[in-house]
Structures are given as structure tokens and as C-alpha cells.
C-alpha positions in Angstrom: 0.0 0.0 0.0 1.4 3.4 -1.1 0.4 6.3 1.1 0.6 9.9 0.0 0.8 12.7 2.6 0.7 16.4 2.5 1.2 19.1 5.1 -1.8 21.4 5.7 -0.5 24.9 6.5 -2.5 26.7 9.2 -2.4 30.5 8.9 -4.9 31.6 11.5 -3.7 33.1 14.8 -0.1 33.3 13.5 0.5 29.6 13.5 2.8 28.6 10.7 3.4 25.0 11.5 2.3 22.3 9.2 0.0 19.5 10.3 0.6 16.2 8.4 -2.6 14.7 7.1 -3.2 11.6 5.0 -4.3 12.5 1.5 -4.9 9.2 -0.2 -4.0 5.6 -0.2 -3.1 3.8 -3.5 -3.1 0.1 -3.9 0.3 -0.7 -5.6 -1.1 -4.0 -6.8 -3.1 -2.2 -9.4 -0.2 -0.1 -10.8 0.5 -1.1 -14.4 3.2 -1.1 -17.0 3.0 0.1 -20.6 4.6 -2.1 -23.2 4.9 -1.3 -26.9 4.4 -4.2 -29.3 6.1 -3.2 -32.6 4.5 -6.1 -34.6 1.8 -8.5 -33.4 2.8 -10.9 -36.2 0.2 -13.2 -37.7 -3.2 -13.1 -36.1 -3.7 -15.9 -33.6 0.0 -16.7 -33.0 1.4 -16.6 -29.5 3.3 -13.4 -28.6 5.4 -13.4 -25.5 5.9 -10.1 -23.7 8.4 -9.4 -20.9 7.4 -7.1 -18.1 8.9 -5.7 -14.9 6.0 -5.8 -12.5 7.7 -8.3 -10.2 4.4 -10.2 -9.8 2.0 -12.2 -11.9 -0.2 -9.7 -13.8 -4.0 -9.6 -13.2 -4.8 -8.5 -16.7 -4.0 -6.6 -19.8 -5.7 -3.9 -22.0 -4.8 -2.5 -25.4 -4.4 1.2 -24.9 -3.5 2.4 -28.4 -3.2 1.1 -32.0 -1.1 2.6 -34.7 -3.1 2.4 -38.0 -6.8 1.6 -38.5 -9.1 -0.9 -36.9 -9.4 -2.2 -33.4 -7.0 -4.9 -32.0 -8.2 -7.4 -29.5 -6.3 -10.1 -27.6 -7.1 -13.4 -26.1 -5.5 -16.5 -24.5 -6.3 -20.2 -25.0 -6.4 -22.7 -22.1 -3.3 -24.5 -23.3 -1.2 -21.2 -23.6 1.7 -20.9 -21.1 0.8 -19.4 -17.7 1.6 -15.8 -17.0 4.7 -15.4 -14.7 6.4 -12.7 -12.7 8.5 -11.9 -15.8 6.5 -12.8 -18.9 3.0 -13.1 -20.3 1.8 -14.8 -23.5 -1.1 -13.5 -25.5 -2.6 -13.8 -29.0 -3.8 -10.8 -31.0 -6.6 -10.9 -33.5 -5.0 -8.7 -36.2 -2.0 -9.2 -38.4 1.1 -7.0 -38.1 -0.4 -4.3 -35.8 1.6 -1.9 -33.7 0.0 -1.6 -30.3 0.6 -0.2 -26.9 -0.7 -2.4 -24.1 -1.0 -1.9 -20.4 -0.3 -4.8 -18.1 -1.6 -4.5 -14.6 
């Protein structure tokens, strides 16, 4: 859990000391990593992507596509399992350049 803090300055009655207050808590487990895939290859073939999350990812989303048309991804039950360093996915479009977020 990542916690962000700020100091609330008090100006009334000549008091200039800051009072630390918790601003928000962010669950680090949901922080993602952006990875550019220069070429998805032939549609339906397995593409292995290396990541630096340090844990097994919970999911992936295509953030941006260079060119026209949407690009989706999927996995088959016999595809290799996702690990703390790599994931394997299949894209449904030939030779696309995409930006994905792994989280």
C-alpha cells in the first residue's frame, strides 16, 4: 500500500506549523506497466511479452493502436501461464503496432 501525505498549513492566529494529514492511499497491486508491441505478427499466434511488474499480472488492456481498426487479444487454455516476468497472448489482427498496459 502506497500512502501519500501532505502538510496542511495553518495561517490563523499566526500559527505557521504544518499538520501532516493523509491525502490518499493507493493500492500498488493495481499499478500497471506500458509495453509497446512493434508487430503483433500473424493473427492468432502466441506473442510473449516481458514485463517488470515483479508479480503475476492480473490483466492486460490494449491502450493504443497505430493504424486503422481495433485490435483485441485473447488466450487459450493451453497457452503458457503468466509469470512474474512474462505473459503470452494472442492478437486478433496481423502485423499491428499496439501499446498495451499490463496490470
